[in-house]
C-alpha positions as CSV (number, residue, x, y, z in Angstrom):
1,X,81.6,-2.8,6.9
2,X,84.9,-1.6,4.8
3,X,88.2,-2.7,5.4
4,X,91.1,-0.1,4.1
5,X,95.2,-0.4,4.9
6,X,94.9,-2.0,9.2
7,X,97.2,-1.4,11.8
8,X,99.7,-3.6,11.7
9,X,100.1,-6.3,14.3
10,X,102.6,-5.4,16.8
11,X,106.1,-7.4,16.1
12,X,106.5,-9.3,19.0
13,X,107.9,-12.7,19.0
14,X,108.2,-15.2,21.9
15,X,110.9,-17.4,22.2
16,X,108.7,-20.8,21.1
17,X,106.8,-19.4,18.6
18,X,107.8,-20.1,14.8
19,X,110.8,-18.6,13.2
20,X,110.9,-17.6,9.3
21,X,110.3,-20.7,6.9
22,X,107.8,-23.4,7.1
23,X,106.0,-24.2,10.2
24,X,107.1,-27.4,11.7
25,X,104.3,-29.6,12.9
26,X,106.0,-31.7,15.2
27,X,107.0,-28.9,17.2
28,X,104.3,-26.1,16.9
29,X,101.2,-28.7,17.1
30,X,102.1,-28.9,20.7
31,X,101.1,-26.7,23.9
32,X,103.4,-23.7,23.8
33,X,104.7,-22.7,27.3
34,X,104.5,-18.9,26.9
35,X,101.2,-19.6,25.7
36,X,98.6,-17.1,28.1
37,X,95.7,-18.2,25.7
38,X,96.0,-21.4,23.2
39,X,93.5,-23.0,21.3
40,X,93.5,-26.0,18.4
41,X,90.1,-25.7,16.2
42,X,89.0,-27.6,13.4
43,X,85.8,-28.0,11.5
44,X,84.7,-30.5,8.8
45,X,81.8,-30.0,6.3
46,X,80.1,-33.4,5.8
47,X,78.1,-35.7,3.2
48,X,77.0,-39.0,4.7
49,X,75.9,-42.4,3.1
50,X,72.5,-41.5,3.3
51,X,73.1,-38.1,1.7
52,X,72.7,-35.9,4.6
53,X,74.5,-33.0,5.2
54,X,76.7,-32.3,8.0
55,X,78.7,-29.9,9.7
56,X,80.7,-29.9,12.6
57,X,83.2,-28.0,14.7
58,X,85.2,-28.3,17.8
59,X,88.2,-26.1,19.9
60,X,90.0,-27.0,22.8
61,X,90.9,-24.0,25.0
62,X,93.6,-23.3,27.8
63,X,93.8,-20.1,29.4
64,X,96.0,-18.8,32.0
65,X,94.1,-17.9,35.2
66,X,97.1,-16.6,37.1
67,X,100.7,-16.8,36.9
68,X,102.7,-18.5,39.6
69,X,104.9,-15.7,41.4
70,X,108.1,-17.8,41.8
71,X,108.4,-19.0,38.3
72,X,106.0,-17.0,36.8
73,X,104.3,-19.8,34.9
74,X,100.8,-19.8,34.0
75,X,98.2,-21.6,35.6
76,X,95.5,-22.6,33.2
77,X,91.3,-23.5,33.3
78,X,90.5,-25.3,30.2
79,X,87.5,-25.8,28.0
80,X,85.8,-27.6,25.0
81,X,83.7,-26.7,22.9
82,X,81.9,-28.4,19.8
83,X,78.8,-27.7,17.4
84,X,77.1,-30.2,14.8
85,X,74.7,-28.4,12.5
86,X,72.3,-30.7,10.7
87,X,71.3,-28.8,7.7
88,X,68.3,-30.7,7.0
89,X,66.7,-30.7,9.7
90,X,67.5,-27.3,10.4
91,X,68.8,-28.7,14.2
92,X,72.1,-27.4,16.1
93,X,73.6,-29.5,18.4
94,X,75.7,-28.0,20.8
95,X,78.4,-29.1,24.1
96,X,80.5,-26.6,26.2
97,X,82.4,-28.0,29.0
98,X,84.2,-25.6,31.2
99,X,86.8,-26.2,34.2
100,X,85.7,-27.6,37.1
101,X,87.2,-24.5,39.1
102,X,84.7,-22.3,37.0
103,X,82.4,-22.1,39.4
104,X,84.8,-20.5,42.4
105,X,86.8,-18.9,39.7
106,X,83.6,-17.0,38.3
107,X,82.4,-15.9,42.0
108,X,86.0,-14.5,43.5
109,X,85.9,-12.5,39.9
110,X,82.0,-11.7,40.2
111,X,82.7,-10.0,43.9
112,X,85.5,-8.3,42.5
113,X,83.0,-6.3,40.4
114,X,84.5,-8.2,37.3
115,X,83.0,-10.0,34.3
116,X,79.2,-8.6,34.3
117,X,78.6,-4.9,34.5
118,X,75.0,-5.3,35.4
119,X,74.2,-5.4,38.9
120,X,71.2,-7.7,38.4
121,X,72.8,-10.3,36.3
122,X,75.9,-10.6,38.8
123,X,73.8,-10.6,41.8
124,X,71.6,-13.4,39.7
125,X,75.5,-15.1,38.7
126,X,76.8,-14.9,42.2
127,X,73.1,-16.7,43.2
128,X,73.6,-19.6,41.1
129,X,77.5,-20.0,40.7
130,X,77.4,-20.0,44.7
131,X,75.5,-23.6,44.3
132,X,78.4,-25.0,42.7
133,X,77.4,-24.7,39.4
134,X,77.4,-23.7,35.9
135,X,74.4,-22.0,34.0
136,X,73.5,-24.4,31.1
137,X,74.4,-25.2,28.7
138,X,77.4,-24.3,30.3
139,X,78.8,-27.8,32.1
140,X,81.4,-28.8,34.7
141,X,84.3,-30.8,33.1
142,X,84.3,-33.6,36.0
143,X,88.5,-34.5,35.5
144,X,91.6,-32.4,34.9
145,X,92.6,-32.3,31.4
146,X,95.1,-34.3,30.4
147,X,97.7,-32.5,28.0
148,X,100.6,-34.0,26.5
149,X,103.6,-32.0,26.4
150,X,105.8,-34.4,24.4
151,X,103.2,-35.1,21.5
152,X,99.8,-33.4,20.6
153,X,97.5,-35.0,22.8
154,X,94.4,-33.4,24.0
155,X,92.1,-35.3,26.6
156,X,88.9,-33.1,28.2
157,X,86.8,-35.9,30.1
158,X,87.1,-38.0,26.8
159,X,86.6,-35.6,24.0
160,X,89.8,-36.3,22.4
161,X,92.7,-34.6,19.9
162,X,95.6,-36.2,18.7
163,X,98.4,-36.2,16.3
164,X,98.3,-40.0,14.6
165,X,102.0,-41.0,13.4
166,X,101.0,-40.9,10.0
167,X,100.6,-37.2,10.3
168,X,96.8,-36.9,10.5
169,X,94.6,-36.0,13.7
170,X,91.7,-38.2,15.3
171,X,89.0,-36.3,16.7
172,X,86.8,-37.9,18.9
173,X,83.9,-36.4,21.2
174,X,81.0,-37.7,23.2
175,X,78.2,-36.5,25.3
176,X,76.0,-39.2,26.9
177,X,73.1,-37.3,27.8
178,X,72.4,-35.5,24.5
179,X,73.5,-39.0,22.1
180,X,75.7,-37.0,19.8
181,X,79.6,-37.2,19.0
182,X,82.0,-38.1,16.6
183,X,84.7,-40.4,15.5
184,X,86.9,-38.2,12.8
185,X,90.6,-38.4,10.8
186,X,91.3,-34.9,9.4
187,X,94.4,-35.5,6.8
188,X,96.2,-32.7,5.3
189,X,96.0,-31.9,1.7
190,X,97.9,-28.8,2.2
191,X,100.9,-27.1,4.5
192,X,100.4,-24.9,7.3
193,X,99.7,-21.3,6.6
194,X,100.2,-18.3,8.4
195,X,97.5,-16.2,9.4
196,X,97.6,-12.3,9.7
197,X,100.6,-10.3,9.3
198,X,103.0,-13.3,8.7
199,X,101.1,-15.4,11.6
200,X,101.4,-12.2,13.7
201,X,97.6,-11.3,14.8
202,X,95.9,-9.3,17.9
203,X,94.5,-10.9,20.7
204,X,91.3,-9.9,21.9
205,X,92.8,-9.6,25.7
206,X,95.7,-7.2,24.5
207,X,97.6,-10.4,24.2
208,X,99.9,-10.9,20.8
209,X,98.5,-14.0,18.5
210,X,100.9,-16.5,16.7
211,X,98.2,-18.0,13.8
212,X,98.8,-20.6,11.9
213,X,95.8,-23.1,9.7
214,X,95.4,-26.0,7.4
215,X,93.2,-24.9,4.8
216,X,92.2,-28.7,3.4
217,X,92.1,-31.6,5.2
218,X,90.8,-35.3,4.0
219,X,87.6,-36.5,6.2
220,X,87.2,-39.8,6.9
221,X,84.9,-41.5,9.8
222,X,81.5,-40.8,11.8
223,X,79.2,-39.3,13.5
224,X,76.7,-39.8,16.1
225,X,73.2,-37.9,15.9
226,X,70.8,-39.8,18.3
227,X,70.0,-42.9,17.6
228,X,71.6,-43.1,14.1
229,X,75.3,-43.1,13.8
230,X,76.4,-41.6,10.3
231,X,79.1,-42.6,7.8
232,X,81.3,-40.0,6.3
233,X,81.2,-40.7,2.2
234,X,82.7,-37.6,1.9
235,X,84.0,-34.4,3.4
236,X,86.7,-31.4,3.5
237,X,88.2,-30.1,6.9
238,X,90.0,-27.5,8.9
239,X,92.4,-27.0,11.3
240,X,93.0,-23.9,13.5
241,X,95.9,-23.6,16.0
242,X,96.5,-20.3,17.6
243,X,98.6,-19.3,20.9
244,X,99.3,-15.8,22.4
245,X,100.7,-13.8,25.6
246,X,101.1,-10.8,26.6
247,X,104.7,-9.4,26.0
248,X,107.1,-9.8,29.5
249,X,106.4,-6.8,30.5
250,X,102.9,-7.3,30.7
251,X,103.1,-10.9,33.0
252,X,100.7,-10.8,35.9
253,X,98.9,-7.9,35.4
254,X,95.1,-8.5,35.9
255,X,92.2,-8.3,32.8
256,X,92.3,-4.7,33.4
257,X,94.0,-5.0,30.2
258,X,91.4,-6.5,28.3
259,X,89.4,-4.8,25.6
260,X,85.7,-5.2,24.0
261,X,86.9,-7.0,21.1
262,X,84.3,-8.3,18.8
263,X,85.6,-10.0,15.6
264,X,83.9,-11.7,12.2
265,X,85.6,-14.5,10.9
266,X,85.6,-16.5,7.9
267,X,86.8,-19.6,6.2
268,X,85.6,-21.0,2.7
269,X,86.6,-24.0,0.5
270,X,85.8,-23.5,-2.8
271,X,85.2,-26.3,-5.4
272,X,87.8,-24.8,-7.7
273,X,90.4,-26.1,-5.0
274,X,91.6,-23.0,-3.4
275,X,90.6,-21.3,-0.1
276,X,89.6,-18.5,1.4
277,X,89.8,-16.7,5.4
278,X,89.3,-13.1,6.4
279,X,88.8,-11.7,9.6
280,X,88.4,-8.3,11.1
281,X,88.7,-7.0,14.8
282,X,87.0,-4.1,16.5
283,X,87.3,-2.1,20.0
284,X,84.1,-2.2,20.3
285,X,84.8,0.4,23.5
286,X,86.9,2.6,20.8
287,X,85.6,1.8,17.7
288,X,89.3,1.3,16.8
289,X,90.2,-1.5,14.0
290,X,92.2,-4.1,16.0
291,X,93.4,-5.3,12.5
292,X,91.8,-7.4,9.5
293,X,93.1,-9.7,6.5
294,X,92.1,-11.5,4.0
295,X,94.2,-15.2,3.1
296,X,93.8,-16.5,-0.5
297,X,95.2,-20.3,-0.7
298,X,95.5,-21.4,-4.6
299,X,95.1,-25.1,-5.4
300,X,99.1,-25.3,-5.0
301,X,98.8,-24.2,-2.1
302,X,100.3,-21.0,-2.1
303,X,99.4,-18.2,0.0
304,X,98.3,-14.8,-1.1
305,X,97.3,-12.2,1.4
306,X,95.6,-8.7,1.3
307,X,94.1,-6.1,3.9
308,X,91.9,-4.4,1.0
309,X,88.7,-6.4,1.4
310,X,85.2,-5.5,2.2
311,X,83.3,-8.2,4.2
312,X,80.1,-6.7,5.1
313,X,76.3,-8.1,6.0
314,X,73.5,-7.9,3.9
315,X,69.7,-8.4,4.4
316,X,67.9,-9.0,7.4
317,X,68.6,-10.0,10.9
318,X,68.5,-13.0,12.9
319,X,67.2,-12.6,16.4
320,X,67.6,-15.3,19.0
321,X,64.9,-15.5,21.6
322,X,67.4,-17.1,24.3
323,X,69.7,-13.9,24.2
324,X,67.9,-11.7,21.9
325,X,71.2,-10.9,20.4
326,X,71.0,-10.1,16.5
327,X,73.0,-11.9,14.1
328,X,73.2,-11.2,10.4
329,X,73.1,-14.7,8.3
330,X,74.1,-13.5,4.7
331,X,77.2,-11.5,3.8
332,X,79.2,-10.4,0.6
333,X,83.0,-10.5,0.6
334,X,84.9,-8.7,-2.5
335,X,88.9,-9.2,-2.2
336,X,89.7,-7.0,-5.4
337,X,93.6,-7.8,-5.1
338,X,92.0,-11.7,-5.9
339,X,89.5,-10.7,-8.3
340,X,87.0,-12.2,-6.0
341,X,83.5,-11.7,-5.0
342,X,80.9,-14.2,-2.9
343,X,78.1,-14.3,-0.9
344,X,78.2,-16.2,2.0
345,X,74.6,-17.9,3.1
346,X,73.6,-19.3,6.4
347,X,72.2,-22.9,5.8
348,X,69.6,-22.4,8.5
349,X,69.6,-19.3,11.0
350,X,69.9,-20.6,14.3
351,X,73.4,-21.4,14.8
352,X,74.2,-19.5,18.0
353,X,76.1,-21.2,20.4
354,X,75.3,-19.9,23.9
355,X,78.2,-20.7,26.8
356,X,80.2,-18.5,29.7
357,X,83.3,-18.7,27.6
358,X,81.7,-16.0,24.9
359,X,79.3,-13.9,27.2
360,X,76.6,-14.5,26.9
361,X,76.8,-16.0,23.3
362,X,78.3,-15.8,19.7
363,X,77.0,-16.9,16.2
364,X,79.3,-19.9,14.4
365,X,77.5,-21.9,11.6
366,X,77.7,-23.8,8.4
367,X,77.3,-21.3,5.4
368,X,76.6,-21.9,1.8
369,X,78.9,-20.4,-1.0
370,X,78.6,-18.7,-3.7
371,X,80.4,-16.1,-6.5
372,X,83.2,-15.5,-8.8
373,X,86.8,-15.6,-8.9
374,X,88.5,-14.0,-11.5
375,X,85.3,-13.8,-13.3
376,X,84.9,-18.2,-13.1
377,X,81.8,-19.1,-10.8
378,X,83.1,-20.8,-7.5
379,X,81.0,-22.0,-5.0
380,X,81.7,-24.5,-1.8
381,X,80.9,-24.9,2.0
382,X,81.8,-22.6,4.6
383,X,81.6,-21.3,8.6
384,X,81.4,-17.8,10.1
385,X,82.0,-16.7,13.5
386,X,80.9,-13.6,14.8
387,X,82.0,-12.8,18.2
388,X,81.4,-10.1,20.9
389,X,78.6,-8.0,19.1
390,X,76.4,-8.2,21.8
391,X,72.7,-6.3,21.8
392,X,72.6,-5.7,25.9
393,X,75.3,-5.6,28.3
394,X,72.3,-4.8,31.1
395,X,68.9,-5.5,31.9
396,X,67.7,-2.4,30.6
397,X,69.2,-2.9,27.4
398,X,68.4,-6.8,27.4
399,X,64.3,-5.3,27.7
400,X,65.1,-3.0,24.7
401,X,66.1,-6.2,22.6
402,X,63.5,-7.6,24.2
403,X,60.5,-4.7,23.3
404,X,62.5,-4.5,19.4
405,X,62.1,-8.4,18.9
406,X,58.0,-8.1,20.3
407,X,57.6,-4.6,17.7
408,X,58.9,-7.0,14.9
409,X,56.9,-10.0,16.0
410,X,53.6,-7.6,16.1
411,X,54.4,-6.6,12.7
412,X,54.9,-10.1,10.8
413,X,51.5,-10.7,12.3
414,X,49.7,-7.0,11.4
415,X,51.7,-5.9,8.4
416,X,50.3,-2.1,7.2
417,X,51.0,-3.7,3.5
418,X,49.5,-7.9,2.9
419,X,48.3,-9.6,0.2
420,X,45.0,-11.2,-0.5
421,X,46.1,-14.7,1.9
422,X,46.8,-12.7,4.7
423,X,43.8,-9.8,4.4
424,X,41.9,-13.7,4.6
425,X,43.8,-14.6,7.6
426,X,43.7,-11.4,9.5
427,X,39.7,-11.2,9.0
428,X,38.7,-14.4,9.5
429,X,41.4,-17.7,8.0
430,X,42.8,-18.4,4.8
431,X,40.8,-19.5,2.4
432,X,37.7,-17.9,3.1
433,X,37.6,-15.4,0.3
434,X,33.9,-14.5,0.6
435,X,34.5,-12.8,3.8
436,X,37.2,-10.4,2.0
437,X,35.0,-10.5,-1.0
438,X,33.9,-6.7,-2.0
439,X,36.2,-5.4,1.2
440,X,37.9,-2.2,1.0
441,X,41.6,-3.4,2.0
442,X,42.9,0.1,2.6
443,X,40.1,1.2,4.7
444,X,40.6,-2.2,6.4
445,X,44.2,-1.4,7.4
446,X,43.2,2.5,8.4
447,X,40.6,1.9,10.4
448,X,41.4,-1.2,12.5
449,X,45.3,-2.1,11.8
450,X,46.5,1.7,12.1
451,X,45.6,2.1,15.3
452,X,46.7,-0.5,16.6
453,X,49.9,-0.3,14.9
454,X,50.6,3.1,15.9
455,X,50.4,2.2,19.7
456,X,52.6,-1.0,19.4
457,X,55.1,1.1,17.3
458,X,55.9,3.2,20.4
459,X,57.1,0.3,21.8
460,X,56.3,-0.8,25.6
461,X,58.3,-2.7,28.5
462,X,57.4,-6.1,27.4
463,X,57.8,-8.0,30.4
464,X,54.6,-10.2,29.7
465,X,56.2,-10.8,26.3
466,X,59.3,-12.0,28.0
467,X,57.3,-14.1,30.7
468,X,56.1,-16.7,27.5
469,X,59.3,-17.1,26.0
470,X,61.8,-17.2,29.0
471,X,59.2,-20.1,30.4
472,X,59.4,-22.0,27.7
473,X,63.2,-22.2,27.6
474,X,63.2,-22.2,31.4
475,X,61.5,-25.8,31.4
476,X,64.1,-26.8,28.7
477,X,62.2,-25.7,25.2
478,X,62.8,-24.1,22.1
479,X,60.8,-20.5,22.2
480,X,63.0,-20.0,19.0
481,X,60.0,-21.7,16.7
482,X,57.6,-19.8,19.1
483,X,59.0,-16.3,18.1
484,X,55.5,-14.8,17.2
485,X,54.4,-15.6,20.5
486,X,56.4,-12.4,21.6
487,X,53.3,-10.9,19.9
488,X,50.3,-12.1,21.7
489,X,51.0,-10.8,25.4
490,X,51.6,-7.1,23.4
491,X,48.3,-7.2,21.3
492,X,46.6,-8.3,24.3
493,X,48.3,-5.0,26.5
494,X,47.7,-3.1,23.9
495,X,44.3,-4.1,23.2
496,X,43.5,-3.2,26.9
497,X,45.8,0.2,27.2
498,X,43.6,1.8,24.0
499,X,40.1,0.7,25.7
500,X,41.4,1.7,29.5
501,X,42.5,5.3,27.5
502,X,38.7,6.0,26.2
503,X,37.4,4.9,29.6
504,X,39.4,6.9,31.7
505,X,39.9,9.8,29.2
506,X,43.4,9.8,28.9
507,X,45.3,11.8,26.5
508,X,48.3,10.4,26.0
509,X,50.3,6.6,25.3
510,X,53.3,5.5,25.5
511,X,54.8,9.3,24.7
512,X,52.0,9.9,21.7
513,X,48.0,11.1,21.6
514,X,45.7,8.1,22.8
515,X,44.1,6.1,20.0
516,X,41.1,7.8,20.7
517,X,42.3,10.7,20.4
518,X,43.7,10.4,16.5
519,X,40.5,8.0,15.7
520,X,37.9,8.9,17.9
521,X,36.3,7.2,20.9
522,X,34.8,4.2,18.4
523,X,37.2,3.1,16.4
524,X,39.5,3.2,19.3
525,X,37.4,0.8,20.9
526,X,36.6,-1.6,18.3
527,X,40.7,-1.8,17.1
528,X,41.5,-2.3,21.1
529,X,38.9,-5.1,21.3
530,X,39.8,-6.6,18.1
531,X,43.7,-6.8,19.2
532,X,42.7,-9.1,21.8
533,X,41.7,-11.6,19.3
534,X,44.7,-10.8,16.2
535,X,47.0,-13.4,18.9
536,X,45.0,-16.4,17.9
537,X,47.5,-16.5,14.8
538,X,49.8,-18.3,17.4
539,X,47.7,-20.7,18.1
540,X,46.6,-21.3,14.4
541,X,50.4,-21.9,13.8
542,X,51.9,-23.8,16.9
543,X,52.8,-27.6,16.3
544,X,50.8,-29.0,19.4
545,X,48.2,-31.2,19.7
546,X,44.0,-30.1,19.9
547,X,44.2,-30.5,23.3
548,X,47.0,-28.7,24.2
549,X,45.8,-26.2,21.6
550,X,42.6,-25.9,23.5
551,X,44.1,-26.0,26.6
552,X,46.1,-22.6,25.4
553,X,42.3,-21.6,24.8
554,X,41.4,-22.0,28.1
555,X,44.0,-20.2,29.2
556,X,43.7,-17.2,27.1
557,X,40.4,-16.4,27.7
558,X,40.5,-17.0,31.4
559,X,43.3,-14.7,31.6
560,X,40.8,-12.1,29.2
561,X,37.9,-12.3,32.4
562,X,40.5,-12.0,35.1
563,X,41.8,-8.6,33.6
564,X,38.1,-7.3,32.1
565,X,36.9,-8.2,35.9
566,X,40.3,-6.0,37.2
567,X,39.4,-3.4,35.4
568,X,35.8,-3.2,36.4
569,X,36.5,-3.1,39.8
570,X,39.6,-0.4,39.2
571,X,37.0,1.5,37.2
572,X,34.6,1.5,40.2
573,X,37.1,2.5,42.8
574,X,37.0,2.1,46.5
575,X,36.3,5.1,47.4
576,X,32.9,3.7,49.0
577,X,34.7,1.7,51.5
578,X,36.8,4.7,52.8
579,X,33.9,6.0,55.1
580,X,34.0,2.6,57.2
581,X,38.2,2.6,56.7
582,X,38.4,5.7,58.1
583,X,37.0,4.5,61.9
584,X,37.3,0.6,61.7
585,X,40.7,-0.9,61.4
586,X,39.5,-4.0,60.2
587,X,37.7,-2.4,57.0
588,X,41.3,-0.4,56.6
589,X,42.8,-3.7,56.5
590,X,40.4,-5.5,54.4
591,X,41.1,-2.4,52.0
592,X,44.7,-3.3,51.6
593,X,43.1,-6.9,50.2
594,X,41.0,-5.4,48.1
595,X,43.2,-3.4,46.0
596,X,45.7,-6.7,45.6
597,X,42.7,-8.5,44.7
598,X,42.0,-5.7,41.8
599,X,46.2,-6.2,40.9
600,X,46.2,-9.5,41.1
601,X,43.0,-9.7,38.5
602,X,44.1,-6.9,35.9
603,X,48.2,-7.5,35.9
604,X,49.2,-10.8,37.8
605,X,46.1,-12.8,36.2
606,X,47.4,-12.3,32.6
607,X,51.3,-12.8,33.7
608,X,50.5,-15.8,35.4
609,X,48.2,-17.6,32.2
610,X,51.1,-16.2,29.5
611,X,53.9,-17.8,31.8
612,X,51.8,-21.6,31.9
613,X,51.5,-21.2,28.1
614,X,55.1,-20.9,28.1
615,X,55.5,-23.5,30.0
616,X,53.4,-26.0,27.9
617,X,55.4,-24.4,24.5
618,X,58.1,-25.9,26.2
619,X,56.4,-29.3,26.9
620,X,57.3,-28.6,31.1
621,X,55.7,-30.5,33.7
622,X,52.3,-29.9,35.6
623,X,54.7,-28.9,38.9
624,X,56.7,-26.5,36.8
625,X,53.2,-25.1,35.0
626,X,51.8,-24.5,38.4
627,X,54.8,-23.0,40.0
628,X,55.6,-20.6,36.5
629,X,51.7,-19.6,37.0
630,X,52.7,-18.6,40.8
631,X,55.6,-16.5,39.9
632,X,54.5,-14.5,37.5
633,X,51.1,-13.8,39.1
634,X,53.5,-12.9,42.5
635,X,55.8,-11.0,39.6
636,X,52.5,-9.6,38.2
637,X,51.2,-8.0,42.0
638,X,54.6,-7.1,42.9
639,X,55.4,-4.6,39.8
640,X,52.1,-3.2,40.5
641,X,53.1,-2.2,44.2
642,X,56.0,-0.8,42.7
643,X,54.2,0.9,40.3
644,X,51.9,2.5,43.2
645,X,55.3,3.3,45.2
646,X,56.9,4.8,42.4
647,X,54.5,7.3,42.0
648,X,55.0,8.4,45.2
649,X,58.5,8.5,45.3
650,X,59.0,10.4,42.0
651,X,57.4,13.1,43.6
652,X,59.7,12.9,46.5
653,X,62.6,12.5,44.3
654,X,61.6,15.4,41.6
655,X,61.4,13.1,39.2
656,X,59.0,12.5,35.7
657,X,55.9,11.0,38.0
658,X,54.5,13.7,40.2
659,X,52.0,11.3,42.7
660,X,49.4,11.8,39.4
661,X,47.4,8.9,41.7
662,X,47.2,11.3,45.0
663,X,45.5,14.3,42.1
664,X,43.4,11.3,40.2
665,X,42.0,10.5,43.8
666,X,43.3,7.0,43.4
667,X,43.4,4.5,46.3
668,X,46.4,3.1,45.6
669,X,48.5,0.2,48.0
670,X,50.0,2.6,49.9
671,X,47.0,4.8,50.5
672,X,45.5,1.5,51.5
673,X,48.1,0.8,53.5
674,X,48.4,4.2,55.3
675,X,44.4,3.5,56.6
676,X,45.6,0.4,58.5
677,X,48.8,1.8,60.3
678,X,47.8,5.4,60.9
679,X,46.2,7.1,63.5
680,X,42.4,8.0,62.8
681,X,43.3,11.8,63.4
682,X,45.9,11.7,60.1
683,X,43.9,8.7,58.0
684,X,41.0,11.6,58.0
685,X,43.8,14.4,56.8
686,X,45.1,11.9,53.9
687,X,41.6,10.9,52.5
688,X,40.6,14.5,52.6
689,X,43.4,15.5,50.2
690,X,43.3,12.6,48.3
691,X,39.7,12.8,47.5
692,X,40.0,16.4,46.8
693,X,42.2,15.3,43.8
694,X,44.0,17.9,44.0
695,X,47.3,19.0,42.0
696,X,48.5,21.7,44.9
697,X,51.9,20.5,45.5
698,X,51.9,21.7,48.7
699,X,49.0,19.3,49.8
700,X,50.8,16.6,47.8
701,X,53.7,17.3,49.9
702,X,51.8,16.9,53.3
703,X,50.0,13.6,51.9
704,X,53.2,11.9,51.2
705,X,54.6,13.4,54.4
706,X,51.9,11.6,56.7
707,X,52.8,8.3,54.7
708,X,56.6,8.8,55.6
709,X,55.6,9.5,59.2
710,X,54.8,5.5,59.5
711,X,57.7,4.2,56.6
712,X,54.4,3.5,54.6
713,X,56.5,3.7,51.0
714,X,59.2,1.6,52.4
715,X,56.8,-1.0,53.9
716,X,55.1,-1.6,50.9
717,X,58.3,-2.0,48.3
718,X,59.4,-4.6,51.2
719,X,56.5,-6.3,50.7
720,X,56.4,-6.4,47.2
721,X,59.7,-8.3,46.8
722,X,58.9,-10.7,50.1
723,X,55.9,-11.8,47.9
724,X,58.3,-12.3,44.8
725,X,60.9,-14.3,47.0
726,X,58.4,-16.6,48.2
727,X,57.7,-17.2,45.0
728,X,60.5,-17.9,43.5
729,X,61.6,-20.3,46.3
730,X,58.7,-22.8,44.8
731,X,59.9,-22.5,41.3
732,X,63.8,-22.5,41.4
733,X,64.3,-26.2,42.6
734,X,61.9,-26.8,39.2
735,X,64.3,-25.2,36.8
736,X,67.6,-26.4,35.8
737,X,70.2,-23.8,36.5
738,X,70.6,-22.0,32.8
739,X,71.5,-18.9,31.5
740,X,67.6,-18.4,31.0
741,X,67.0,-18.5,34.4
742,X,69.9,-16.6,35.3
743,X,68.6,-13.7,33.1
744,X,64.8,-14.4,34.5
745,X,66.0,-14.1,37.9
746,X,67.8,-11.1,37.3
747,X,64.6,-9.3,35.4
748,X,62.5,-9.9,38.0
749,X,65.0,-8.1,40.5
750,X,65.2,-5.4,38.0
751,X,61.8,-4.9,37.5
752,X,60.9,-4.4,41.2
753,X,64.3,-2.0,41.9
754,X,63.6,0.5,39.1
755,X,63.6,3.9,39.3
756,X,61.0,4.7,36.2
């Protein structure tokens, strides 16, 4: 993004902010009485004695939740977050501890309609917070933090940050369950420096902030990773302190002042002895530039500032399978006044930090910096924080992000251009050159790959893809390593759609012509069938045992047999039962069971098996496997019942769907239900209309009126929700309360309560 002259931060100064001249750390390292928001932050880049590269950051927060009416002094909530980037192993270890009152405070705000706009996510969050817990990876502080006002001494459940007598800073971090931590000393090598407009920056909640930092510290100590205690050989450190408040006239106002401010922040330590930091702030609602500065500290510690710079992402984005946010992992920064142009590349992509402190997550990670300053090469380590640029704020947008990631996964597995190795893999497997010898690759792409891609590229709802990924994470697994499993459910589903369209003579699919309308029946059937088997790619590449791969194969082919069995029953239909169902109540009841059986086979069984695969990928227990399999089977059945009711409600509400199921003469669940509750005269009339396959709006209206006479549509919707709730009660206690579980619960409600 291009940065020219940014608006100056307002010249508001609280009485306890630094005045002109050098910053007195004995005073300003301490907590500030005026602060509504304050944090102490530090990071370090480490080489251990065994030459491992690590980076670590930690931040201690306090935030005013209200102001005492008598004293006008703030009451604070506290939190601490920290993370370790293990460069060699590409692992990101994070800890987030939030105020022990957070569930209560969160509930109060959620019930007022604050914090979360999406009704499904809000409802799910209320359900979870009502248990008195926070969604993992956030955890509750067990005690009230201890913060001294006489010397810098922060203690948040044993995670401490203290100023020592020699002017250095001691950081102690530890998490018992994760078995990670650090004991590190930061000794300043340069004086504190003001950021922003001589220290003043615009805050993210309409407050004004004061911001200073120490750009280079000598770092000593140890880091603990599981059973390893790693001693530091060499390291450089960085320290930030920021504190701010609303002007006096705004104190006590509620959060309706908040802006949707997002930011990019970068800090670099160069091998020529200089350091650089830059930030840009943006109000996402208005597009307003809320301030941007770049600060260069030369080798002598002198500050140089500018707001004329470019900080922009380049290259492909990385997608998180936990939040489906997209993040740049390569940046270019240019500051012409400093003669500087550098590239910052992530040491590894997966450095997303999930926490309610920054809903739903932010990216903060180790960067490797290379470039030039005044024509001379420079390099060094750095950190980048990208905060607030979320892909979705509601369930509909979230599933769109899932669909986008699913399509990208399909593109990786089924590209339209590829080399010899990929050619071999698609036809058979890598190394089987003799099977591609003499094969026309362009014809292969045109007649096998393209028909599949034409349907996948139009994007569907992708809820089946989400099932696998969500179940992996819900049981504590890491779905990021299995991102291409998003493609398996989509390819299986698209293959069935292509073949179904030939069978049903459907002209349109996902807003475009059906595959057989473009390529003919034979090609559509062949490509659709081939799509079932392309997903084998995922099993080839998954890091699982032979026995586990066999289990996945078994589940996948069990799902395929079930879905084809359901398709056979769907094609045959239930017309043969109607003569008896019109007269015999027991047959009318059996008719409902037959519709549910078809839904279970055709839609629910594949979803159930995909969920089981997800739990296996996440190394869940057998009990979790069964519960999540049952839950997604229930969701599949409920989904199809709701689909049946929406078709009729669309007619009533003048929406896109115009009761096509009645025009097609299809016995859906509401029609089957009606046969069990209508009197025999009304049953006969309803079947006369349905079996006529009419498009006459008057007759369709008459049929819908017969259903309304006994609240059939509403009864079916209630049944769908009951089926799902019963399955959730079984799964709920087996899953840790987490952000993924919260989203999964919201997702299931969204699927059932949608209006399309």
